[in-house]
mmCIF file of the N, C-alpha and C atoms, coordinates in Angstrom:
data_MODEL
# 
_entry.id   MODEL 
# 
loop_
_atom_site.group_PDB 
_atom_site.id 
_atom_site.type_symbol 
_atom_site.label_atom_id 
_atom_site.label_alt_id 
_atom_site.label_comp_id 
_atom_site.label_asym_id 
_atom_site.label_entity_id 
_atom_site.label_seq_id 
_atom_site.pdbx_PDB_ins_code 
_atom_site.Cartn_x 
_atom_site.Cartn_y 
_atom_site.Cartn_z 
_atom_site.occupancy 
_atom_site.B_iso_or_equiv 
_atom_site.pdbx_formal_charge 
_atom_site.auth_seq_id 
_atom_site.auth_comp_id 
_atom_site.auth_asym_id 
_atom_site.auth_atom_id 
_atom_site.pdbx_PDB_model_num 
ATOM 1   N N  . UNK A 1 1  ? 21.604  24.512  19.567  1.00 0.00 ? 1  UNK A N  1 
ATOM 2   C CA . UNK A 1 1  ? 20.240  24.875  18.912  1.00 0.00 ? 1  UNK A CA 1 
ATOM 3   C C  . UNK A 1 1  ? 19.734  23.480  18.082  1.00 0.00 ? 1  UNK A C  1 
ATOM 4   N N  . UNK A 1 2  ? 18.550  23.173  18.487  1.00 0.00 ? 2  UNK A N  1 
ATOM 5   C CA . UNK A 1 2  ? 17.645  22.033  17.996  1.00 0.00 ? 2  UNK A CA 1 
ATOM 6   C C  . UNK A 1 2  ? 16.841  22.479  16.785  1.00 0.00 ? 2  UNK A C  1 
ATOM 7   N N  . UNK A 1 3  ? 17.333  21.493  15.866  1.00 0.00 ? 3  UNK A N  1 
ATOM 8   C CA . UNK A 1 3  ? 16.682  21.840  14.473  1.00 0.00 ? 3  UNK A CA 1 
ATOM 9   C C  . UNK A 1 3  ? 15.256  20.647  14.472  1.00 0.00 ? 3  UNK A C  1 
ATOM 10  N N  . UNK A 1 4  ? 14.012  20.957  14.340  1.00 0.00 ? 4  UNK A N  1 
ATOM 11  C CA . UNK A 1 4  ? 13.111  20.068  14.257  1.00 0.00 ? 4  UNK A CA 1 
ATOM 12  C C  . UNK A 1 4  ? 12.555  20.095  12.852  1.00 0.00 ? 4  UNK A C  1 
ATOM 13  N N  . UNK A 1 5  ? 13.041  19.301  12.121  1.00 0.00 ? 5  UNK A N  1 
ATOM 14  C CA . UNK A 1 5  ? 12.702  19.148  10.736  1.00 0.00 ? 5  UNK A CA 1 
ATOM 15  C C  . UNK A 1 5  ? 12.057  17.704  10.288  1.00 0.00 ? 5  UNK A C  1 
ATOM 16  N N  . UNK A 1 6  ? 10.923  17.999  9.797   1.00 0.00 ? 6  UNK A N  1 
ATOM 17  C CA . UNK A 1 6  ? 10.004  16.821  9.540   1.00 0.00 ? 6  UNK A CA 1 
ATOM 18  C C  . UNK A 1 6  ? 9.795   17.032  8.106   1.00 0.00 ? 6  UNK A C  1 
ATOM 19  N N  . UNK A 1 7  ? 10.203  15.653  7.426   1.00 0.00 ? 7  UNK A N  1 
ATOM 20  C CA . UNK A 1 7  ? 10.159  15.667  5.942   1.00 0.00 ? 7  UNK A CA 1 
ATOM 21  C C  . UNK A 1 7  ? 8.864   15.031  5.632   1.00 0.00 ? 7  UNK A C  1 
ATOM 22  N N  . UNK A 1 8  ? 8.209   15.237  4.686   1.00 0.00 ? 8  UNK A N  1 
ATOM 23  C CA . UNK A 1 8  ? 7.081   14.475  4.374   1.00 0.00 ? 8  UNK A CA 1 
ATOM 24  C C  . UNK A 1 8  ? 7.207   14.072  3.032   1.00 0.00 ? 8  UNK A C  1 
ATOM 25  N N  . UNK A 1 9  ? 6.775   12.698  2.754   1.00 0.00 ? 9  UNK A N  1 
ATOM 26  C CA . UNK A 1 9  ? 7.217   11.946  1.737   1.00 0.00 ? 9  UNK A CA 1 
ATOM 27  C C  . UNK A 1 9  ? 5.716   11.748  0.898   1.00 0.00 ? 9  UNK A C  1 
ATOM 28  N N  . UNK A 1 10 ? 5.923   12.022  -0.381  1.00 0.00 ? 10 UNK A N  1 
ATOM 29  C CA . UNK A 1 10 ? 4.657   12.012  -1.099  1.00 0.00 ? 10 UNK A CA 1 
ATOM 30  C C  . UNK A 1 10 ? 4.508   10.462  -1.327  1.00 0.00 ? 10 UNK A C  1 
ATOM 31  N N  . UNK A 1 11 ? 2.871   10.302  -1.781  1.00 0.00 ? 11 UNK A N  1 
ATOM 32  C CA . UNK A 1 11 ? 2.525   8.616   -1.783  1.00 0.00 ? 11 UNK A CA 1 
ATOM 33  C C  . UNK A 1 11 ? 3.226   8.407   -3.067  1.00 0.00 ? 11 UNK A C  1 
ATOM 34  N N  . UNK A 1 12 ? 3.368   9.193   -4.072  1.00 0.00 ? 12 UNK A N  1 
ATOM 35  C CA . UNK A 1 12 ? 4.201   8.609   -5.544  1.00 0.00 ? 12 UNK A CA 1 
ATOM 36  C C  . UNK A 1 12 ? 5.421   8.271   -5.124  1.00 0.00 ? 12 UNK A C  1 
ATOM 37  N N  . UNK A 1 13 ? 6.204   8.801   -4.178  1.00 0.00 ? 13 UNK A N  1 
ATOM 38  C CA . UNK A 1 13 ? 7.483   8.649   -4.151  1.00 0.00 ? 13 UNK A CA 1 
ATOM 39  C C  . UNK A 1 13 ? 7.886   7.414   -2.852  1.00 0.00 ? 13 UNK A C  1 
ATOM 40  N N  . UNK A 1 14 ? 7.004   6.698   -2.515  1.00 0.00 ? 14 UNK A N  1 
ATOM 41  C CA . UNK A 1 14 ? 6.758   5.792   -1.560  1.00 0.00 ? 14 UNK A CA 1 
ATOM 42  C C  . UNK A 1 14 ? 6.940   4.326   -2.118  1.00 0.00 ? 14 UNK A C  1 
ATOM 43  N N  . UNK A 1 15 ? 7.963   3.466   -1.786  1.00 0.00 ? 15 UNK A N  1 
ATOM 44  C CA . UNK A 1 15 ? 7.902   2.242   -2.487  1.00 0.00 ? 15 UNK A CA 1 
ATOM 45  C C  . UNK A 1 15 ? 6.802   1.251   -1.774  1.00 0.00 ? 15 UNK A C  1 
ATOM 46  N N  . UNK A 1 16 ? 6.580   1.628   -0.474  1.00 0.00 ? 16 UNK A N  1 
ATOM 47  C CA . UNK A 1 16 ? 5.686   0.646   0.131   1.00 0.00 ? 16 UNK A CA 1 
ATOM 48  C C  . UNK A 1 16 ? 4.675   1.490   0.877   1.00 0.00 ? 16 UNK A C  1 
ATOM 49  N N  . UNK A 1 17 ? 3.374   1.041   0.996   1.00 0.00 ? 17 UNK A N  1 
ATOM 50  C CA . UNK A 1 17 ? 2.326   2.022   1.428   1.00 0.00 ? 17 UNK A CA 1 
ATOM 51  C C  . UNK A 1 17 ? 1.513   1.026   2.671   1.00 0.00 ? 17 UNK A C  1 
ATOM 52  N N  . UNK A 1 18 ? 1.035   1.957   3.547   1.00 0.00 ? 18 UNK A N  1 
ATOM 53  C CA . UNK A 1 18 ? 0.291   1.322   4.657   1.00 0.00 ? 18 UNK A CA 1 
ATOM 54  C C  . UNK A 1 18 ? -0.938  0.888   4.139   1.00 0.00 ? 18 UNK A C  1 
ATOM 55  N N  . UNK A 1 19 ? -1.715  0.220   4.815   1.00 0.00 ? 19 UNK A N  1 
ATOM 56  C CA . UNK A 1 19 ? -3.243  -0.085  4.127   1.00 0.00 ? 19 UNK A CA 1 
ATOM 57  C C  . UNK A 1 19 ? -4.204  1.355   4.143   1.00 0.00 ? 19 UNK A C  1 
ATOM 58  N N  . UNK A 1 20 ? -3.891  2.430   4.881   1.00 0.00 ? 20 UNK A N  1 
ATOM 59  C CA . UNK A 1 20 ? -4.674  3.422   4.806   1.00 0.00 ? 20 UNK A CA 1 
ATOM 60  C C  . UNK A 1 20 ? -4.067  4.555   3.634   1.00 0.00 ? 20 UNK A C  1 
ATOM 61  N N  . UNK A 1 21 ? -2.681  4.389   3.375   1.00 0.00 ? 21 UNK A N  1 
ATOM 62  C CA . UNK A 1 21 ? -2.217  5.206   2.236   1.00 0.00 ? 21 UNK A CA 1 
ATOM 63  C C  . UNK A 1 21 ? -2.808  4.305   1.025   1.00 0.00 ? 21 UNK A C  1 
ATOM 64  N N  . UNK A 1 22 ? -2.623  2.800   1.015   1.00 0.00 ? 22 UNK A N  1 
ATOM 65  C CA . UNK A 1 22 ? -3.086  2.262   -0.319  1.00 0.00 ? 22 UNK A CA 1 
ATOM 66  C C  . UNK A 1 22 ? -4.722  2.614   -0.604  1.00 0.00 ? 22 UNK A C  1 
ATOM 67  N N  . UNK A 1 23 ? -5.307  2.769   0.546   1.00 0.00 ? 23 UNK A N  1 
ATOM 68  C CA . UNK A 1 23 ? -6.792  3.084   0.132   1.00 0.00 ? 23 UNK A CA 1 
ATOM 69  C C  . UNK A 1 23 ? -7.012  4.556   -0.306  1.00 0.00 ? 23 UNK A C  1 
ATOM 70  N N  . UNK A 1 24 ? -6.030  5.606   0.217   1.00 0.00 ? 24 UNK A N  1 
ATOM 71  C CA . UNK A 1 24 ? -6.148  6.838   -0.244  1.00 0.00 ? 24 UNK A CA 1 
ATOM 72  C C  . UNK A 1 24 ? -5.691  6.897   -1.846  1.00 0.00 ? 24 UNK A C  1 
ATOM 73  N N  . UNK A 1 25 ? -4.293  6.206   -2.043  1.00 0.00 ? 25 UNK A N  1 
ATOM 74  C CA . UNK A 1 25 ? -3.803  5.884   -3.252  1.00 0.00 ? 25 UNK A CA 1 
ATOM 75  C C  . UNK A 1 25 ? -4.818  5.673   -4.500  1.00 0.00 ? 25 UNK A C  1 
ATOM 76  N N  . UNK A 1 26 ? -5.679  4.373   -4.060  1.00 0.00 ? 26 UNK A N  1 
ATOM 77  C CA . UNK A 1 26 ? -6.389  3.700   -5.062  1.00 0.00 ? 26 UNK A CA 1 
ATOM 78  C C  . UNK A 1 26 ? -8.006  4.120   -4.885  1.00 0.00 ? 26 UNK A C  1 
ATOM 79  N N  . UNK A 1 27 ? -8.362  4.458   -3.862  1.00 0.00 ? 27 UNK A N  1 
ATOM 80  C CA . UNK A 1 27 ? -9.728  4.644   -3.749  1.00 0.00 ? 27 UNK A CA 1 
ATOM 81  C C  . UNK A 1 27 ? -10.435 3.552   -3.475  1.00 0.00 ? 27 UNK A C  1 
ATOM 82  N N  . UNK A 1 28 ? -9.688  2.297   -2.701  1.00 0.00 ? 28 UNK A N  1 
ATOM 83  C CA . UNK A 1 28 ? -10.510 1.054   -2.524  1.00 0.00 ? 28 UNK A CA 1 
ATOM 84  C C  . UNK A 1 28 ? -10.700 1.093   -1.280  1.00 0.00 ? 28 UNK A C  1 
ATOM 85  N N  . UNK A 1 29 ? -11.659 0.645   -0.572  1.00 0.00 ? 29 UNK A N  1 
ATOM 86  C CA . UNK A 1 29 ? -11.596 0.679   1.220   1.00 0.00 ? 29 UNK A CA 1 
ATOM 87  C C  . UNK A 1 29 ? -10.570 -0.285  1.733   1.00 0.00 ? 29 UNK A C  1 
ATOM 88  N N  . UNK A 1 30 ? -10.395 -0.048  2.930   1.00 0.00 ? 30 UNK A N  1 
ATOM 89  C CA . UNK A 1 30 ? -9.619  -0.624  3.744   1.00 0.00 ? 30 UNK A CA 1 
ATOM 90  C C  . UNK A 1 30 ? -9.685  -2.080  3.928   1.00 0.00 ? 30 UNK A C  1 
ATOM 91  N N  . UNK A 1 31 ? -11.072 -2.086  4.305   1.00 0.00 ? 31 UNK A N  1 
ATOM 92  C CA . UNK A 1 31 ? -12.075 -3.635  4.297   1.00 0.00 ? 31 UNK A CA 1 
ATOM 93  C C  . UNK A 1 31 ? -11.375 -4.558  2.999   1.00 0.00 ? 31 UNK A C  1 
ATOM 94  N N  . UNK A 1 32 ? -11.778 -3.991  1.892   1.00 0.00 ? 32 UNK A N  1 
ATOM 95  C CA . UNK A 1 32 ? -11.396 -4.628  0.639   1.00 0.00 ? 32 UNK A CA 1 
ATOM 96  C C  . UNK A 1 32 ? -9.903  -4.813  0.500   1.00 0.00 ? 32 UNK A C  1 
ATOM 97  N N  . UNK A 1 33 ? -9.129  -4.063  0.837   1.00 0.00 ? 33 UNK A N  1 
ATOM 98  C CA . UNK A 1 33 ? -7.797  -4.227  0.735   1.00 0.00 ? 33 UNK A CA 1 
ATOM 99  C C  . UNK A 1 33 ? -7.045  -5.476  1.821   1.00 0.00 ? 33 UNK A C  1 
ATOM 100 N N  . UNK A 1 34 ? -7.777  -5.418  2.987   1.00 0.00 ? 34 UNK A N  1 
ATOM 101 C CA . UNK A 1 34 ? -7.266  -6.338  3.907   1.00 0.00 ? 34 UNK A CA 1 
ATOM 102 C C  . UNK A 1 34 ? -7.810  -7.702  3.340   1.00 0.00 ? 34 UNK A C  1 
ATOM 103 N N  . UNK A 1 35 ? -8.969  -7.654  2.882   1.00 0.00 ? 35 UNK A N  1 
ATOM 104 C CA . UNK A 1 35 ? -9.593  -8.992  2.105   1.00 0.00 ? 35 UNK A CA 1 
ATOM 105 C C  . UNK A 1 35 ? -8.533  -9.412  0.951   1.00 0.00 ? 35 UNK A C  1 
ATOM 106 N N  . UNK A 1 36 ? -8.180  -8.542  0.199   1.00 0.00 ? 36 UNK A N  1 
ATOM 107 C CA . UNK A 1 36 ? -7.482  -8.744  -0.970  1.00 0.00 ? 36 UNK A CA 1 
ATOM 108 C C  . UNK A 1 36 ? -6.163  -9.352  -0.683  1.00 0.00 ? 36 UNK A C  1 
ATOM 109 N N  . UNK A 1 37 ? -5.260  -8.656  0.421   1.00 0.00 ? 37 UNK A N  1 
ATOM 110 C CA . UNK A 1 37 ? -4.062  -8.847  0.573   1.00 0.00 ? 37 UNK A CA 1 
ATOM 111 C C  . UNK A 1 37 ? -3.988  -10.097 2.052   1.00 0.00 ? 37 UNK A C  1 
ATOM 112 N N  . UNK A 1 38 ? -5.082  -10.783 2.482   1.00 0.00 ? 38 UNK A N  1 
ATOM 113 C CA . UNK A 1 38 ? -4.890  -12.104 3.004   1.00 0.00 ? 38 UNK A CA 1 
ATOM 114 C C  . UNK A 1 38 ? -4.589  -13.062 2.187   1.00 0.00 ? 38 UNK A C  1 
ATOM 115 N N  . UNK A 1 39 ? -4.813  -13.223 1.227   1.00 0.00 ? 39 UNK A N  1 
ATOM 116 C CA . UNK A 1 39 ? -4.683  -14.219 0.261   1.00 0.00 ? 39 UNK A CA 1 
ATOM 117 C C  . UNK A 1 39 ? -2.929  -14.595 0.392   1.00 0.00 ? 39 UNK A C  1 
ATOM 118 N N  . UNK A 1 40 ? -2.915  -15.704 0.807   1.00 0.00 ? 40 UNK A N  1 
ATOM 119 C CA . UNK A 1 40 ? -1.224  -15.971 0.894   1.00 0.00 ? 40 UNK A CA 1 
ATOM 120 C C  . UNK A 1 40 ? -0.249  -15.840 -0.567  1.00 0.00 ? 40 UNK A C  1 
ATOM 121 N N  . UNK A 1 41 ? -0.935  -15.820 -1.658  1.00 0.00 ? 41 UNK A N  1 
ATOM 122 C CA . UNK A 1 41 ? -0.212  -15.632 -2.952  1.00 0.00 ? 41 UNK A CA 1 
ATOM 123 C C  . UNK A 1 41 ? -0.208  -14.297 -3.466  1.00 0.00 ? 41 UNK A C  1 
ATOM 124 N N  . UNK A 1 42 ? -0.823  -13.396 -2.388  1.00 0.00 ? 42 UNK A N  1 
ATOM 125 C CA . UNK A 1 42 ? -0.849  -11.924 -2.917  1.00 0.00 ? 42 UNK A CA 1 
ATOM 126 C C  . UNK A 1 42 ? 0.593   -11.275 -3.152  1.00 0.00 ? 42 UNK A C  1 
ATOM 127 N N  . UNK A 1 43 ? 1.013   -11.092 -4.553  1.00 0.00 ? 43 UNK A N  1 
ATOM 128 C CA . UNK A 1 43 ? 1.939   -10.557 -5.094  1.00 0.00 ? 43 UNK A CA 1 
ATOM 129 C C  . UNK A 1 43 ? 2.356   -9.006  -4.232  1.00 0.00 ? 43 UNK A C  1 
ATOM 130 N N  . UNK A 1 44 ? 1.694   -8.333  -4.156  1.00 0.00 ? 44 UNK A N  1 
ATOM 131 C CA . UNK A 1 44 ? 1.784   -6.993  -3.717  1.00 0.00 ? 44 UNK A CA 1 
ATOM 132 C C  . UNK A 1 44 ? 1.800   -6.652  -2.116  1.00 0.00 ? 44 UNK A C  1 
ATOM 133 N N  . UNK A 1 45 ? 1.846   -7.324  -1.411  1.00 0.00 ? 45 UNK A N  1 
ATOM 134 C CA . UNK A 1 45 ? 1.688   -7.367  -0.194  1.00 0.00 ? 45 UNK A CA 1 
ATOM 135 C C  . UNK A 1 45 ? 3.014   -7.987  0.601   1.00 0.00 ? 45 UNK A C  1 
ATOM 136 N N  . UNK A 1 46 ? 3.749   -6.980  1.574   1.00 0.00 ? 46 UNK A N  1 
ATOM 137 C CA . UNK A 1 46 ? 4.902   -7.316  2.185   1.00 0.00 ? 46 UNK A CA 1 
ATOM 138 C C  . UNK A 1 46 ? 4.471   -7.513  3.375   1.00 0.00 ? 46 UNK A C  1 
ATOM 139 N N  . UNK A 1 47 ? 4.743   -8.471  4.373   1.00 0.00 ? 47 UNK A N  1 
ATOM 140 C CA . UNK A 1 47 ? 4.619   -8.389  5.802   1.00 0.00 ? 47 UNK A CA 1 
ATOM 141 C C  . UNK A 1 47 ? 5.854   -7.926  6.512   1.00 0.00 ? 47 UNK A C  1 
ATOM 142 N N  . UNK A 1 48 ? 5.717   -6.816  7.719   1.00 0.00 ? 48 UNK A N  1 
ATOM 143 C CA . UNK A 1 48 ? 6.697   -6.319  8.517   1.00 0.00 ? 48 UNK A CA 1 
ATOM 144 C C  . UNK A 1 48 ? 6.252   -7.060  9.710   1.00 0.00 ? 48 UNK A C  1 
ATOM 145 N N  . UNK A 1 49 ? 6.435   -8.166  10.130  1.00 0.00 ? 49 UNK A N  1 
ATOM 146 C CA . UNK A 1 49 ? 5.730   -8.760  11.694  1.00 0.00 ? 49 UNK A CA 1 
ATOM 147 C C  . UNK A 1 49 ? 4.305   -8.948  11.077  1.00 0.00 ? 49 UNK A C  1 
ATOM 148 N N  . UNK A 1 50 ? 3.565   -8.300  11.931  1.00 0.00 ? 50 UNK A N  1 
ATOM 149 C CA . UNK A 1 50 ? 1.962   -8.418  11.569  1.00 0.00 ? 50 UNK A CA 1 
ATOM 150 C C  . UNK A 1 50 ? 1.572   -6.966  10.757  1.00 0.00 ? 50 UNK A C  1 
ATOM 151 N N  . UNK A 1 51 ? 2.319   -6.290  10.278  1.00 0.00 ? 51 UNK A N  1 
ATOM 152 C CA . UNK A 1 51 ? 2.071   -4.882  9.791   1.00 0.00 ? 51 UNK A CA 1 
ATOM 153 C C  . UNK A 1 51 ? 2.022   -5.532  8.196   1.00 0.00 ? 51 UNK A C  1 
ATOM 154 N N  . UNK A 1 52 ? 1.152   -5.329  7.213   1.00 0.00 ? 52 UNK A N  1 
ATOM 155 C CA . UNK A 1 52 ? 1.044   -5.094  6.112   1.00 0.00 ? 52 UNK A CA 1 
ATOM 156 C C  . UNK A 1 52 ? 1.378   -3.927  5.248   1.00 0.00 ? 52 UNK A C  1 
ATOM 157 N N  . UNK A 1 53 ? 2.189   -4.244  4.426   1.00 0.00 ? 53 UNK A N  1 
ATOM 158 C CA . UNK A 1 53 ? 2.652   -3.074  3.363   1.00 0.00 ? 53 UNK A CA 1 
ATOM 159 C C  . UNK A 1 53 ? 2.309   -3.368  2.029   1.00 0.00 ? 53 UNK A C  1 
ATOM 160 N N  . UNK A 1 54 ? 2.093   -2.468  1.431   1.00 0.00 ? 54 UNK A N  1 
ATOM 161 C CA . UNK A 1 54 ? 1.723   -2.814  -0.188  1.00 0.00 ? 54 UNK A CA 1 
ATOM 162 C C  . UNK A 1 54 ? 2.868   -2.246  -0.923  1.00 0.00 ? 54 UNK A C  1 
ATOM 163 N N  . UNK A 1 55 ? 3.609   -3.186  -1.654  1.00 0.00 ? 55 UNK A N  1 
ATOM 164 C CA . UNK A 1 55 ? 4.404   -2.334  -2.835  1.00 0.00 ? 55 UNK A CA 1 
ATOM 165 C C  . UNK A 1 55 ? 3.710   -1.872  -3.899  1.00 0.00 ? 55 UNK A C  1 
ATOM 166 N N  . UNK A 1 56 ? 4.082   -0.604  -3.743  1.00 0.00 ? 56 UNK A N  1 
ATOM 167 C CA . UNK A 1 56 ? 3.187   0.106   -4.913  1.00 0.00 ? 56 UNK A CA 1 
ATOM 168 C C  . UNK A 1 56 ? 3.175   -0.012  -6.096  1.00 0.00 ? 56 UNK A C  1 
ATOM 169 N N  . UNK A 1 57 ? 4.296   -0.489  -6.737  1.00 0.00 ? 57 UNK A N  1 
ATOM 170 C CA . UNK A 1 57 ? 4.851   -0.818  -8.213  1.00 0.00 ? 57 UNK A CA 1 
ATOM 171 C C  . UNK A 1 57 ? 3.692   -2.013  -8.521  1.00 0.00 ? 57 UNK A C  1 
ATOM 172 N N  . UNK A 1 58 ? 3.981   -3.248  -7.590  1.00 0.00 ? 58 UNK A N  1 
ATOM 173 C CA . UNK A 1 58 ? 3.087   -4.403  -7.780  1.00 0.00 ? 58 UNK A CA 1 
ATOM 174 C C  . UNK A 1 58 ? 1.730   -4.064  -7.300  1.00 0.00 ? 58 UNK A C  1 
ATOM 175 N N  . UNK A 1 59 ? 1.276   -3.126  -6.931  1.00 0.00 ? 59 UNK A N  1 
ATOM 176 C CA . UNK A 1 59 ? -0.098  -2.997  -6.669  1.00 0.00 ? 59 UNK A CA 1 
ATOM 177 C C  . UNK A 1 59 ? -0.797  -2.377  -7.645  1.00 0.00 ? 59 UNK A C  1 
ATOM 178 N N  . UNK A 1 60 ? 0.015   -1.519  -8.331  1.00 0.00 ? 60 UNK A N  1 
ATOM 179 C CA . UNK A 1 60 ? -0.557  -0.932  -9.367  1.00 0.00 ? 60 UNK A CA 1 
ATOM 180 C C  . UNK A 1 60 ? -0.600  -1.488  -10.601 1.00 0.00 ? 60 UNK A C  1 
ATOM 181 N N  . UNK A 1 61 ? 0.369   -2.509  -10.877 1.00 0.00 ? 61 UNK A N  1 
ATOM 182 C CA . UNK A 1 61 ? 0.408   -3.448  -11.916 1.00 0.00 ? 61 UNK A CA 1 
ATOM 183 C C  . UNK A 1 61 ? -1.023  -4.392  -11.897 1.00 0.00 ? 61 UNK A C  1 
ATOM 184 N N  . UNK A 1 62 ? -1.014  -4.645  -10.549 1.00 0.00 ? 62 UNK A N  1 
ATOM 185 C CA . UNK A 1 62 ? -1.945  -5.653  -10.227 1.00 0.00 ? 62 UNK A CA 1 
ATOM 186 C C  . UNK A 1 62 ? -3.398  -5.064  -10.711 1.00 0.00 ? 62 UNK A C  1 
ATOM 187 N N  . UNK A 1 63 ? -3.671  -3.767  -10.029 1.00 0.00 ? 63 UNK A N  1 
ATOM 188 C CA . UNK A 1 63 ? -4.966  -3.009  -10.452 1.00 0.00 ? 63 UNK A CA 1 
ATOM 189 C C  . UNK A 1 63 ? -5.088  -2.906  -12.064 1.00 0.00 ? 63 UNK A C  1 
ATOM 190 N N  . UNK A 1 64 ? -4.097  -2.660  -12.793 1.00 0.00 ? 64 UNK A N  1 
ATOM 191 C CA . UNK A 1 64 ? -4.077  -2.228  -14.498 1.00 0.00 ? 64 UNK A CA 1 
ATOM 192 C C  . UNK A 1 64 ? -4.479  -3.759  -15.015 1.00 0.00 ? 64 UNK A C  1 
ATOM 193 N N  . UNK A 1 65 ? -4.216  -4.715  -14.291 1.00 0.00 ? 65 UNK A N  1 
ATOM 194 C CA . UNK A 1 65 ? -4.683  -5.940  -15.194 1.00 0.00 ? 65 UNK A CA 1 
ATOM 195 C C  . UNK A 1 65 ? -6.019  -6.463  -14.662 1.00 0.00 ? 65 UNK A C  1 
ATOM 196 N N  . UNK A 1 66 ? -6.549  -6.154  -13.621 1.00 0.00 ? 66 UNK A N  1 
ATOM 197 C CA . UNK A 1 66 ? -7.806  -6.631  -13.024 1.00 0.00 ? 66 UNK A CA 1 
ATOM 198 C C  . UNK A 1 66 ? -8.968  -6.008  -13.801 1.00 0.00 ? 66 UNK A C  1 
ATOM 199 N N  . UNK A 1 67 ? -10.035 -6.807  -13.858 1.00 0.00 ? 67 UNK A N  1 
ATOM 200 C CA . UNK A 1 67 ? -11.018 -6.335  -14.539 1.00 0.00 ? 67 UNK A CA 1 
ATOM 201 C C  . UNK A 1 67 ? -12.099 -5.939  -13.327 1.00 0.00 ? 67 UNK A C  1 
ATOM 202 N N  . UNK A 1 68 ? -11.950 -6.668  -12.402 1.00 0.00 ? 68 UNK A N  1 
ATOM 203 C CA . UNK A 1 68 ? -13.021 -6.292  -10.967 1.00 0.00 ? 68 UNK A CA 1 
ATOM 204 C C  . UNK A 1 68 ? -12.127 -6.692  -10.032 1.00 0.00 ? 68 UNK A C  1 
ATOM 205 N N  . UNK A 1 69 ? -12.574 -6.164  -8.782  1.00 0.00 ? 69 UNK A N  1 
ATOM 206 C CA . UNK A 1 69 ? -11.915 -6.689  -7.498  1.00 0.00 ? 69 UNK A CA 1 
ATOM 207 C C  . UNK A 1 69 ? -13.204 -6.808  -6.484  1.00 0.00 ? 69 UNK A C  1 
# 
């Protein structure tokens, strides 16, 4: 007997977000997120090979401090 159970994790529970998830989470467009995270000093990006992931807590902290993006 095979059980095919897919678990969905809510964005609020994920420590790392893809670019698409970060865009949905923040309301910021993907192009702008790519631009922001291309900075080598970006605190909220984690590179998994060539895939960029957003550290949700650091990303939120950055947004709360920012005046404009």
